[in-house]
N, C-alpha and C positions, 0 to 999 in steps of 0.2 A: 504494500500500500504506500502511495506517495502522499505526504502530508505537507501542506503549506503552513509554516509557522511564522507568526508575525506578532508584533507588539507595539505599544506606544504610538498610536496613530496621531493623537493630539490634534484632531480637527483638520488634518491635511488630506483632503479628499482627492487631490490630484494624485498623490502617491498611492493612496488606497485603490483608486480606480485603475491605475496602471498595473498594480500588482494583480488585481482581479482579472484584467484583460489578458495579462501574460499567462496566467495559470488556469483559467477556466478551460476545462476539458483535459488538462494535464495532470491534475491531482484528484485524489479521492476524498480528501477531508481537509479541514482547516483548523488550526489551533491559534487562538488569540489570547495573549497573556496580559491584556488589560491596558487601560488608559485611552479613553476616547476624548476626555476633556483636556483643556489647557492649551495655551499658546495660539493655535489657529482656530478657525471659526465654523466649520461645516459639520458640527456634531449631529444635527438633525438628519442630514442626508446620509451620513455614515451609519447611524443607527438603522436606518431603513435598509441599507445595503447589507449590513451584518445580519439583520433579522431574516433576510431573504436567503441566506446561505443554509442549505438543508443539512449539511454534515459539518456543523461548526461546534467546536468545544471551546468555551470562552470563560474567562474569569474577569472580575473587575480589577481596576488599578486604584492607586491612591487618589488620583484626580477624580475618578468616577465616584469614589467614596466621599470626597470633599463636596461634590455636587449633590449627592444623595443626602448627605448630612446637613445640607443647607448652611454650611459654615462659609458663606460667601461674604467675606469681609472686604473692605477697601484694600487692606493689605494683601489679601489673596489675589484680587484682581490686578493690583499694581505689579505683583510678582509674576503672575501666570496669564494675565490677559482677560479680555471681556467675554470669552466664550461661555463663562459661567452665567452670563446674563441672557443667553440665547433661550428662546422659547422652544419647548418640545411638546409633543402631544402626549395624552395620557397613555396611549399605546407604546410610544417610544420610552416613556418613563417606566412603564411596566417591563420593558425589555431590560433596561439598566438594573432595575430592582431585582430582576430574576437572575442576575449574574452572581455567582457565589464568589467567596474570597479565595478559594482554591479548589482544585479538582484532583481526585485520585481515581483513575479509570483504567480500563483495559481497552486498548486499540490494537486490532490485528494481533491478538495474543501477547502483546507487549504491555508492561506495566508503566503507566505514565503518572507523574506528578506535575501539576501545572500550577505555578504560583506567579503572581506579579513580582513580589519581593523575594521571600524565602520562607523556610520552615519556622524560623524564629519569629518573624513578623511578616505575615502574609502580604501586606501591602507596602510597607516602608523599608524593609531590609534591602540592602544593596550588596549583591554578590558580583564582584568584578572578576575578570579572568585570573587575577592573582590573590583573590580573597581566600583566606583559610576557611575550610569547611569542616564541620564535625562529621568525620567519615562514619562514625557509628550510626548516625541518623540514616545513612544511605544503605547500609548493609542489608541486602535482601529485600529492599523496599521498591526500587524503581529500576526499570531498564533505561528510561529516559526521564530526566528532570528538566522541565521547560520553565525558564525564568524570563522576566522582563525588567523594567524599572531603571536599569543603569544606562540604557541607550548604547551599550557597548556589545558588539558581537562576541560570542564565546562558544567554543566547542571544546569541552574539557572532560576527559574520562577520569573518574575516581572509582577504583575497583570495578564493579560490574555496571556502574551507572554512567551514562553519557549525559553530561549537563550541557544544555543548549540555551543560549540567549540569541535571538535572531537580530539583535540590534533594534534600532527604532525605525519604523517605517515612516513616521511623520516628522521626527525632530532629532536626527542622529547627532551624537557627540564624539564619536570615535574616529572621525575622518574617513570612514568607509562607505559613506553615502546612505541614502534612504533605502533601508535594507529589510530583507526577510530571508528565510531559508526554506529549502525543500528537504524533507527527511524521507528516505526510502526505508521502510521498516523491514523489507525483505533482505536488502543488501547491507543496511546500516549506513549507507552513503548519506552525507549531509553536504548540500551545496548552498552557499550563500549567494544571494542575488541582490541586485539593487535596481532602482528605477531612476530615470532622469526626470526632474521636474523644473518648472520655471520658478526658481527661488526668488528672483527679482520681483515677480508678481506677488508672491506671498509676503515679501518684506514691504512692498508698497502698501498692501492691504493692512499689514500690521501697523505701519506708520500712520495710515489714515485713521484707524480705529483706536490704536493704543500708543500713538507716537509720543505722548507725554509720560508714559509709564516705564517702569524699569524693564518690563518684559520686552518692549521694543528695543531698548538699548542692548539687552542681552542677545536677542536674535540678530540684530544688525552686527554686533561684534562677532557672533559665532559664525555667521555666513558671509561676512564682508569679502572674503577671498573669492567668492563666486561673482561678485559685482564688478 
């Protein structure tokens, strides 16, 4: 079985749509490791597209929990942008509320753990490629551990567990592009992929909506090399 693994969309519908266009008909299932909200602005349309995927395994991220918790303070909007103010329908809200904070499931006879953060803190823990991990937690538990949150690609084996972070589809931080990966459960092969987007267009939109906020300053500084 081929599985498209992605995380941290953060309202970037152009990257999301390009991934779907690339992989429709090529994969059997999708795994989403959380974070629809924050930074960019097309959460409503992204929820509709996610909910239309028939074979989707998904968890919520910390930003999704911020939205659900209604902890929408001026400080949050200053740091992460005005996407938290977007209107969504009751149906779309129901989809977000239906996301669990982690999944432990069998896919194609393989044991999967899916977390946005990690086993210590499902939503906020950051496990980077060089982060020390409690190996006793993994023994006999998963064939694949899927993580998000860091926006850093990772493919790391510890004992019998392959730990995968697809990087961020919507707002990468590791210099490897707007990324996702394809996992083949039959061969064990993992291929990282990336999509090209019009980052200038996104930055212009961020400037128009959030130009006076810290979030725009961060995004402009992060992606200025593309301008």
